[in-house]
VEXDREN-2710 file (C-alpha; in Angstrom, 1 decimal):
% VEXDREN-2710
k/r/px/py/pz
1/MET/-36.8/19.5/13.9
2/ALA/-39.1/21.0/11.4
3/LYS/-41.9/21.0/13.8
4/SER/-39.9/22.8/16.5
5/VAL/-38.7/25.5/14.1
6/SER/-42.2/26.0/12.8
7/ASN/-43.6/26.6/16.3
8/THR/-41.1/29.3/17.2
9/PRO/-42.5/32.6/18.4
10/PRO/-42.7/35.5/16.0
11/PHE/-39.5/37.5/15.4
12/ALA/-37.3/34.9/17.0
13/PRO/-33.6/35.6/17.4
14/PHE/-32.7/33.4/14.4
15/GLU/-35.0/35.5/12.2
16/TRP/-33.2/38.7/13.1
17/MET/-29.9/36.9/12.6
18/ILE/-30.8/35.8/9.0
19/ALA/-32.2/39.3/8.2
20/TRP/-29.0/40.9/9.5
21/ARG/-26.8/38.6/7.4
22/TYR/-28.8/39.5/4.3
23/LEU/-28.5/43.2/5.1
24/ARG/-24.7/42.9/5.6
25/ALA/-24.1/40.8/2.6
26/ARG/-22.4/42.4/-0.4
27/ARG/-24.2/42.9/-3.6
28/ALA/-22.1/40.2/-5.3
29/GLU/-23.3/37.8/-2.7
30/GLY/-26.9/38.6/-3.4
31/GLY/-27.2/41.1/-0.6
32/VAL/-28.6/44.6/-0.4
33/SER/-29.1/46.2/-3.8
34/VAL/-28.5/49.7/-5.1
35/MET/-32.3/50.2/-5.0
36/THR/-32.2/49.7/-1.2
37/TRP/-29.6/52.4/-0.8
38/ILE/-31.6/54.7/-3.0
39/SER/-34.8/54.0/-0.9
40/LEU/-32.8/54.7/2.3
41/ILE/-31.5/58.0/1.0
42/GLY/-35.0/58.9/-0.4
43/ILE/-36.7/58.2/2.9
44/THR/-34.1/60.2/4.7
45/LEU/-34.6/63.2/2.5
46/ALA/-38.4/62.9/2.4
47/VAL/-38.6/62.8/6.2
48/PHE/-36.1/65.6/6.5
49/ALA/-38.2/67.8/4.1
50/LEU/-41.4/66.9/5.9
51/ILE/-40.1/67.8/9.4
52/ALA/-38.4/71.0/8.1
53/THR/-41.5/72.1/6.4
54/LEU/-43.7/71.4/9.4
55/ALA/-41.2/73.3/11.6
56/VAL/-41.2/76.3/9.3
57/ARG/-44.9/76.2/9.0
58/SER/-45.4/76.1/12.8
59/GLY/-42.8/78.8/13.3
60/PHE/-44.3/81.1/10.6
61/ARG/-47.8/80.8/12.1
62/ALA/-46.5/81.3/15.6
63/GLU/-44.5/84.4/14.6
64/PHE/-47.3/85.8/12.5
65/VAL/-49.9/85.4/15.3
66/GLY/-47.3/86.6/17.9
67/THR/-46.9/89.9/16.0
68/ILE/-50.6/90.3/15.7
69/LEU/-51.3/89.7/19.4
70/GLY/-48.1/91.5/20.6
71/ALA/-48.6/94.7/18.7
72/ASN/-52.3/95.0/18.1
73/ALA/-55.5/94.9/20.2
74/HIS/-57.0/91.5/20.8
75/VAL/-60.4/93.2/20.5
76/THR/-61.2/96.7/19.2
77/ILE/-64.4/98.3/20.6
78/TYR/-65.9/101.3/18.8
79/ASN/-69.2/103.0/18.7
80/ALA/-71.7/102.7/15.8
81/ALA/-72.2/105.9/13.8
82/THR/-75.0/108.3/14.8
83/VAL/-76.4/111.4/13.1
84/ASP/-76.2/114.6/15.0
85/ASP/-78.5/117.6/14.8
86/ASN/-76.5/119.1/11.9
87/GLY/-76.7/116.0/9.8
88/GLY/-73.2/114.9/10.4
89/THR/-72.1/111.5/11.6
90/GLN/-70.6/110.9/15.1
91/THR/-68.5/107.8/15.9
92/GLY/-66.4/109.1/18.8
93/ILE/-66.5/107.8/22.3
94/ALA/-67.2/110.6/24.7
95/ASP/-67.2/108.5/27.9
96/TYR/-64.1/106.5/27.0
97/THR/-62.7/106.6/30.6
98/GLN/-65.9/105.0/32.0
99/MET/-66.2/102.6/29.1
100/ALA/-62.6/101.5/29.5
101/GLU/-63.3/100.8/33.2
102/ARG/-66.4/98.8/32.5
103/VAL/-64.6/96.7/29.8
104/ALA/-61.6/96.2/32.0
105/ALA/-63.8/94.7/34.7
106/VAL/-65.0/91.9/32.4
107/PRO/-63.5/88.6/33.5
108/GLY/-60.7/87.5/31.2
109/VAL/-59.8/91.1/30.1
110/THR/-56.3/92.2/31.2
111/HIS/-56.3/95.7/29.8
112/ALA/-58.5/98.3/28.1
113/ALA/-57.1/101.6/26.7
114/PRO/-58.7/104.4/24.7
115/LEU/-57.2/105.3/21.3
116/VAL/-57.3/108.1/18.8
117/ARG/-56.3/107.1/15.2
118/GLY/-55.5/109.1/12.1
119/GLN/-53.5/109.0/8.9
120/VAL/-50.9/111.7/8.3
121/MET/-47.7/112.5/6.4
122/ALA/-44.4/112.5/8.2
123/ASN/-41.6/114.7/7.0
124/LYS/-37.9/115.2/7.6
125/GLY/-36.1/117.4/5.1
126/GLN/-36.7/115.9/1.7
127/ALA/-37.9/112.5/3.0
128/ASN/-41.6/111.8/3.4
129/ALA/-43.6/108.8/4.7
130/GLY/-47.3/108.1/5.0
131/ILE/-48.0/106.8/8.6
132/GLU/-50.8/106.1/10.9
133/ILE/-50.9/107.8/14.2
134/TYR/-52.1/106.0/17.4
135/GLY/-52.9/108.4/20.2
136/ILE/-52.5/106.5/23.5
137/ASP/-51.4/107.1/27.1
138/GLY/-47.8/106.3/27.9
139/ALA/-48.9/103.8/30.7
140/ASP/-51.1/102.0/28.2
141/LEU/-48.4/101.9/25.5
142/ALA/-46.1/100.2/28.0
143/ASN/-48.6/97.3/28.1
144/ILE/-48.2/96.4/24.4
145/PRO/-45.5/93.7/24.4
146/ARG/-44.1/94.1/20.9
147/ILE/-43.9/97.9/21.1
148/ALA/-42.5/98.2/24.7
149/ASN/-39.9/95.5/24.1
150/PRO/-36.5/97.0/25.2
151/GLU/-34.5/94.4/23.3
152/THR/-35.7/95.6/19.9
153/ALA/-36.3/99.2/20.7
154/VAL/-34.2/102.3/20.9
155/GLY/-34.8/105.2/23.3
156/ASP/-36.7/105.4/26.6
157/LEU/-40.4/104.9/26.8
158/ALA/-40.5/107.0/29.9
159/ASN/-40.0/110.1/27.7
160/PHE/-43.0/109.2/25.6
161/ASP/-45.0/112.3/26.8
162/GLN/-42.3/114.5/25.5
163/GLY/-42.4/113.5/21.8
164/ILE/-43.4/110.7/19.4
165/ALA/-42.6/107.0/19.1
166/ILE/-42.2/105.7/15.6
167/GLY/-41.6/102.3/14.0
168/SER/-38.1/101.3/12.8
169/GLY/-39.4/101.3/9.2
170/VAL/-40.6/104.9/9.5
171/ALA/-37.3/105.9/11.0
172/GLN/-35.5/104.3/8.1
173/SER/-37.7/106.0/5.5
174/LEU/-37.2/109.4/7.1
175/ARG/-33.6/108.6/8.0
176/VAL/-34.0/109.8/11.6
177/GLY/-33.3/108.4/15.0
178/VAL/-33.9/109.2/18.7
179/GLY/-33.4/112.9/19.3
180/ASP/-34.3/114.0/15.8
181/ARG/-37.3/116.2/15.1
182/ILE/-39.9/115.3/12.5
183/LYS/-43.0/117.1/11.1
184/ILE/-46.5/115.6/11.1
185/ILE/-48.8/117.0/8.5
186/SER/-52.6/116.4/8.3
187/PRO/-54.6/117.7/5.3
188/ASN/-57.7/117.9/7.6
189/GLY/-56.6/121.1/9.4
190/VAL/-58.0/124.4/10.3
191/LYS/-60.9/125.8/8.2
192/THR/-60.3/129.4/7.1
193/ALA/-62.0/131.8/4.7
194/PHE/-59.6/130.7/2.1
195/GLY/-60.3/127.0/2.6
196/THR/-58.8/124.3/4.8
197/SER/-55.3/124.8/5.9
198/PRO/-53.2/121.7/6.6
199/ARG/-52.3/121.1/10.2
200/VAL/-48.5/120.8/10.9
201/ASN/-46.8/120.0/14.1
202/ALA/-43.3/119.0/14.9
203/TYR/-42.3/116.4/17.5
204/ASP/-39.0/115.0/18.9
205/VAL/-38.5/111.3/18.2
206/VAL/-38.1/109.8/21.7
207/TYR/-38.6/106.1/20.9
208/VAL/-38.1/103.8/17.9
209/PHE/-39.7/100.4/18.2
210/SER/-39.6/97.2/16.1
211/ALA/-42.8/95.1/16.3
212/GLY/-41.3/92.3/14.1
213/ARG/-43.8/93.0/11.3
214/TYR/-42.7/95.0/8.2
215/ASP/-46.1/96.6/7.7
216/ILE/-46.4/97.8/11.3
217/ASP/-42.9/99.1/11.6
218/ARG/-43.2/100.9/8.2
219/THR/-46.4/102.7/8.9
220/ARG/-47.1/103.1/12.7
221/ALA/-46.3/105.9/15.1
222/TYR/-47.6/106.7/18.6
223/LEU/-48.5/110.1/20.1
224/PRO/-49.6/110.9/23.7
225/LEU/-53.4/110.7/23.8
226/ALA/-54.0/114.3/24.7
227/GLU/-51.7/115.5/22.0
228/ALA/-53.4/113.3/19.4
229/GLN/-56.8/114.5/20.5
230/SER/-55.6/118.1/20.0
231/PHE/-53.9/117.4/16.7
232/PHE/-56.9/115.6/15.1
233/ASP/-59.4/118.0/16.7
234/ARG/-61.0/115.3/18.8
235/GLU/-61.0/117.0/22.2
236/GLY/-62.7/114.9/24.8
237/LEU/-63.2/112.0/22.4
238/ALA/-61.6/108.6/21.6
239/ASP/-62.0/106.7/18.4
240/GLU/-61.9/103.2/19.9
241/LEU/-60.9/101.0/22.9
242/GLU/-57.9/98.7/22.6
243/VAL/-58.7/95.6/24.6
244/MET/-56.2/92.9/25.7
245/VAL/-57.4/89.5/27.0
246/GLU/-55.8/86.6/28.9
247/ASP/-56.5/83.9/26.3
248/PRO/-56.6/85.4/22.7
249/ASP/-57.6/82.0/21.3
250/ARG/-60.9/82.2/23.2
251/VAL/-61.6/85.8/22.4
252/ASP/-64.9/85.0/20.7
253/GLU/-66.3/83.7/24.0
254/LEU/-65.8/87.2/25.5
255/THR/-67.5/89.2/22.7
256/ASP/-71.0/89.3/24.2
257/ALA/-69.7/90.3/27.6
258/LEU/-67.6/93.1/26.1
259/LEU/-70.5/94.4/24.0
260/LEU/-72.7/94.5/27.1
261/ALA/-70.0/96.5/29.0
262/ALA/-69.5/98.8/26.0
263/GLY/-73.1/99.9/25.9
264/ASP/-75.9/100.1/23.3
265/ARG/-73.7/101.6/20.6
266/GLY/-70.8/99.3/21.2
267/MET/-69.3/97.3/18.3
268/ALA/-66.5/94.7/18.5
269/TRP/-63.8/93.7/16.1
270/THR/-61.5/90.8/17.2
271/TRP/-58.1/89.9/15.9
272/ARG/-59.6/86.8/14.3
273/ASP/-62.0/89.0/12.3
274/ALA/-59.0/91.1/11.1
275/SER/-56.7/88.2/10.2
276/GLY/-59.1/85.2/9.9
277/SER/-58.8/84.9/6.1
278/PHE/-55.0/84.9/6.3
279/LEU/-55.0/82.3/9.0
280/ASN/-57.5/80.1/7.0
281/ALA/-55.2/80.4/4.0
282/LEU/-52.3/79.2/6.2
283/ASP/-54.3/76.2/7.3
284/ILE/-55.2/75.2/3.8
285/GLU/-51.6/75.6/2.7
286/ASP/-50.5/73.5/5.6
287/ARG/-52.8/70.7/4.7
288/VAL/-51.8/70.8/1.0
289/MET/-48.0/70.8/1.8
290/PHE/-48.5/67.9/4.2
291/VAL/-50.3/65.9/1.5
292/ILE/-47.6/66.7/-1.1
293/LEU/-44.7/65.8/1.2
294/SER/-46.5/62.7/2.3
295/ILE/-46.6/61.6/-1.4
296/LEU/-42.8/62.1/-1.5
297/VAL/-42.4/59.9/1.5
298/LEU/-44.6/57.3/-0.2
299/ILE/-42.5/57.4/-3.4
300/ALA/-39.4/56.9/-1.3
301/ALA/-40.9/54.1/0.6
302/MET/-42.0/52.4/-2.7
303/ASN/-38.3/52.1/-3.6
304/ILE/-38.1/49.6/-0.7
305/VAL/-40.4/47.3/-2.7
306/SER/-38.0/47.3/-5.6
307/GLY/-35.0/46.6/-3.5
308/LEU/-36.7/43.9/-1.5
309/ILE/-38.0/42.2/-4.7
310/MET/-34.4/42.0/-6.0
311/LEU/-33.2/40.7/-2.6
312/VAL/-35.9/38.0/-2.7
313/LYS/-34.9/37.0/-6.2
314/ASN/-31.3/36.8/-5.3
315/LYS/-32.1/34.7/-2.2
316/GLY/-34.4/32.2/-3.9
317/ARG/-32.0/29.3/-3.2
318/ASP/-31.7/30.3/0.5
319/ILE/-35.5/30.5/0.8
320/GLY/-35.8/27.0/-0.6
321/ILE/-33.2/25.6/1.8
322/LEU/-34.7/27.3/4.8
323/ARG/-38.1/26.0/3.9
324/THR/-36.9/22.4/3.6
325/MET/-35.2/22.8/7.0
326/GLY/-38.6/23.5/8.5
327/LEU/-39.0/27.3/8.5
328/SER/-42.6/28.3/8.2
329/GLU/-44.0/30.8/5.7
330/GLY/-44.4/33.2/8.6
331/SER/-40.7/33.0/9.5
332/ILE/-39.7/33.7/5.9
333/LEU/-42.2/36.6/5.7
334/ARG/-40.8/38.1/9.0
335/VAL/-37.1/37.7/7.8
336/PHE/-37.8/39.8/4.7
337/PHE/-40.1/42.1/6.5
338/ILE/-37.3/42.9/8.9
339/CYS/-35.0/43.6/6.0
340/GLY/-37.4/46.1/4.4
341/ALA/-38.6/47.6/7.7
342/PHE/-35.0/48.1/8.8
343/THR/-34.4/50.3/5.8
344/GLY/-37.5/52.4/6.7
345/ILE/-36.4/52.7/10.3
346/ILE/-32.8/53.8/9.5
347/GLY/-34.0/56.3/6.9
348/THR/-36.6/57.7/9.2
349/ALA/-34.1/58.1/12.0
350/MET/-31.6/59.9/9.8
351/GLY/-34.4/62.1/8.4
352/VAL/-35.5/63.0/11.9
353/ILE/-32.0/64.0/12.9
354/LEU/-31.5/66.2/9.8
355/GLY/-34.9/67.8/10.2
356/CYS/-34.4/68.6/13.9
357/LEU/-30.9/70.0/13.2
358/PHE/-32.4/72.2/10.4
359/ALA/-35.1/73.5/12.8
360/LEU/-32.6/74.2/15.6
361/TYR/-30.0/75.9/13.4
362/VAL/-32.3/77.5/10.8
363/ASP/-30.9/81.0/11.6
364/GLN/-27.4/80.0/10.8
365/ILE/-28.4/78.0/7.7
366/PHE/-30.6/80.8/6.4
367/GLY/-27.9/83.3/7.1
368/ALA/-25.5/81.4/4.9
369/VAL/-28.1/81.0/2.2
370/ASN/-28.8/84.7/2.4
371/TRP/-25.1/85.6/2.2
372/LEU/-24.6/83.3/-0.8
373/SER/-27.6/84.9/-2.6
374/GLY/-26.4/88.4/-2.0
375/GLY/-28.9/89.2/0.7
376/THR/-32.0/88.8/-1.5
377/ALA/-33.2/85.4/-0.3
378/TRP/-35.8/87.0/2.0
379/ASP/-37.9/90.1/1.2
380/ALA/-39.6/91.4/4.4
381/SER/-41.9/93.6/2.3
382/VAL/-43.4/90.6/0.7
383/ARG/-43.4/88.1/3.6
384/GLY/-44.2/90.6/6.3
385/ILE/-41.6/89.3/8.8
386/TYR/-37.9/89.8/8.9
387/PHE/-36.6/86.2/9.1
388/LEU/-37.4/82.6/8.4
389/PRO/-38.9/81.2/11.6
390/ALA/-38.9/77.5/12.6
391/LYS/-40.6/76.0/15.6
392/LEU/-39.9/72.4/16.3
393/GLN/-42.9/70.7/17.9
394/PHE/-43.1/67.1/19.2
395/ASN/-46.4/66.4/17.5
396/ASP/-45.0/67.4/14.1
397/VAL/-42.0/65.2/14.5
398/MET/-44.2/62.3/15.7
399/SER/-46.6/62.7/12.7
400/ALA/-43.6/62.6/10.3
401/VAL/-42.2/59.5/12.0
402/ALA/-45.6/57.7/12.1
403/LEU/-46.2/58.5/8.4
404/SER/-42.8/57.3/7.3
405/LEU/-42.7/54.1/9.4
406/GLY/-46.3/53.3/8.6
407/LEU/-45.7/53.5/4.8
408/SER/-42.4/51.7/5.0
409/PHE/-44.0/48.8/7.0
410/ILE/-47.0/48.6/4.7
411/VAL/-45.1/48.4/1.4
412/THR/-42.6/45.9/2.9
413/ILE/-45.4/43.4/3.5
414/PHE/-46.0/42.6/-0.2
415/PRO/-42.6/41.5/-1.3
416/ALA/-42.0/39.7/2.0
417/ARG/-45.3/37.8/1.5
418/ARG/-44.2/36.9/-2.0
419/ALA/-41.0/35.4/-0.6
420/ALA/-42.9/33.5/2.1
421/ARG/-45.2/31.9/-0.6
422/MET/-42.3/30.8/-2.8
423/ASN/-42.4/27.1/-3.5
424/PRO/-39.2/25.5/-2.2
425/VAL/-39.2/22.9/-4.9
426/GLU/-39.3/25.6/-7.6
427/ALA/-36.7/27.6/-5.8
428/LEU/-34.2/24.7/-5.8
429/ARG/-35.1/23.1/-9.2
430/TYR/-32.3/24.9/-11.1
431/GLU/-29.7/25.0/-8.3
END
């Protein structure tokens, strides 16, 4: 009989039956201890926190990159400064139409548009706001996804040639809407015998957009290209080309071809150059947060050791009897391994469910938190975006599951091995 039991295959049905009886047993009967319940709750909360953090991290990065790519050029091309005959510097692009056509012909480029840029003061009554004007053709403006999004905008972009388009933050600062008239004031105006007179023009607000970024909505406005050239005294010139590409993640591979198409004076500035330091900071923060939360999972998993040691101590008599009946050390080890691993599996499953629910209903959860805090839980001026994003990704969930189960299984081996090596004679001596 002993020989047949010893030669049973690993994880035989009777091993699962014994482990299940130990897990169901009451504490008074030497069953699952309070420490096991604590470890179960700890693993659940740790996995939940890990998945929730990974989802928010992925959502924040996706939203941040989305606002960059959806409201800004993927590549900005401009001319290097040259010195004219009068000793002044010249950076404008005179042949911007031809340059835009050459750049647009580069494989991988979807759009190229000339721009005129300048900083001005916007005014309406007693309200003022410093803004940056982008001079662009209406057809080119319609190709910028975050600006031409009808779901978040007010007004008709078809009327762009008849006025000015402003960000929602600018509209809020000036307390204006579509149909109102605002003044644009530039200190670099007309030179007269009495000095430089500021240039002032008035425009009807025909479009109010929301790019999803606080800094963009608060400072940006668009004028028709010809009007911006006239206002900033850049007749026949463009300051730069705004270039959109098919795959922004591979924009560096197109840089050489874009510079070749731009000409000898062409310079390129990609979206990675503009936001690379911030993205690197996000990557570092992601790694640090993953390590910290992994430590929390490890601490929760270590509680399994405490609970399992207490279970082994309470079941010493049973271990001795099972060994004398012919169970091998391997069978005893697997019985108690199942007990500990089962705690890790249940805790991980519950943590995954809570984490996924948090990611799926983050808007409702955050709305409740924001309401309870009086609307001060999220400051867009500090964080740059208007809401807490969460993006549930399969790889993030699987990494959390693998980490939790891996740690749970590893720490379970040590007390299970101790139970397997228990001497049956010593276990039954005082029984």
